C-alpha positions as CSV (number, residue, x, y, z in Angstrom):
1,M,96.0,102.6,130.5
2,S,92.8,104.3,129.4
3,Q,90.3,102.6,127.3
4,K,88.8,104.2,124.3
5,E,85.9,103.1,122.3
6,F,85.1,103.6,118.6
7,K,81.9,102.9,116.9
8,G,81.3,103.1,113.1
9,T,79.8,101.7,110.0
10,S,82.9,100.9,108.1
11,A,86.1,99.6,108.9
12,A,87.9,102.6,107.0
13,D,86.0,105.0,109.0
14,L,87.0,103.4,112.3
15,V,90.8,103.2,111.2
16,K,90.6,106.9,110.3
17,E,89.1,107.8,113.7
18,V,91.8,106.0,115.5
19,M,94.5,107.4,113.2
20,A,93.2,110.9,114.1
21,E,93.1,110.2,117.8
22,E,96.6,108.8,117.9
23,K,97.9,111.4,115.4
24,V,99.2,109.0,113.0
25,N,99.3,109.6,109.5
26,Q,99.2,107.1,106.5
27,T,103.0,107.1,106.1
28,E,103.5,106.3,109.9
29,L,100.8,103.6,109.8
30,A,102.6,102.1,106.8
31,E,105.8,102.0,108.4
32,R,104.5,100.3,111.5
33,M,102.8,97.6,109.2
34,G,105.9,97.0,106.9
35,C,104.2,98.4,103.7
36,V,104.0,101.4,101.5
37,R,101.8,104.4,102.1
38,Q,99.8,103.8,98.9
39,N,98.6,100.4,100.2
40,I,97.1,102.2,103.3
41,S,95.6,104.9,101.0
42,Q,94.1,102.4,98.7
43,A,92.6,100.4,101.8
44,L,91.2,103.4,103.4
45,N,89.7,104.8,100.2
46,R,88.2,101.9,98.5
47,G,84.8,102.4,99.9
48,I,82.7,101.2,102.8
49,T,82.5,97.6,102.2
50,N,85.7,96.5,100.4
51,M,88.4,96.3,103.2
52,R,89.3,92.8,104.1
53,F,88.9,92.0,107.8
54,D,92.6,90.9,107.9
55,T,93.8,94.2,106.5
56,F,91.5,96.0,109.1
57,E,92.9,93.9,111.9
58,K,96.3,94.5,111.0
59,M,95.9,98.2,110.9
60,V,94.1,98.2,114.3
61,E,96.9,96.3,115.8
62,A,99.5,98.4,114.4
63,L,97.8,101.3,116.0
64,E,97.9,99.3,119.2
65,Y,94.3,98.7,119.5
66,E,92.3,95.6,119.3
67,V,89.0,94.6,117.6
68,I,86.2,93.6,120.2
69,V,82.8,92.5,119.1
70,R,80.2,93.1,121.8
71,K,76.6,92.0,122.0
72,K,74.3,94.9,122.1
């Protein structure tokens, strides 16, 4: 299992990067999360500061990643 690391300034940008890396579209992510594509679209396009952490965490987990906080 290879480790990949993503850095960013917004949760939405991080999720979009992981989606691109994993070649997962919004419909596929929605299916993995048990919701509709519109929910994913809204969460990713609301802006930099408006995604709730629990939403971010659920998206990351559905993409089979984990959230790690590390001191610089």
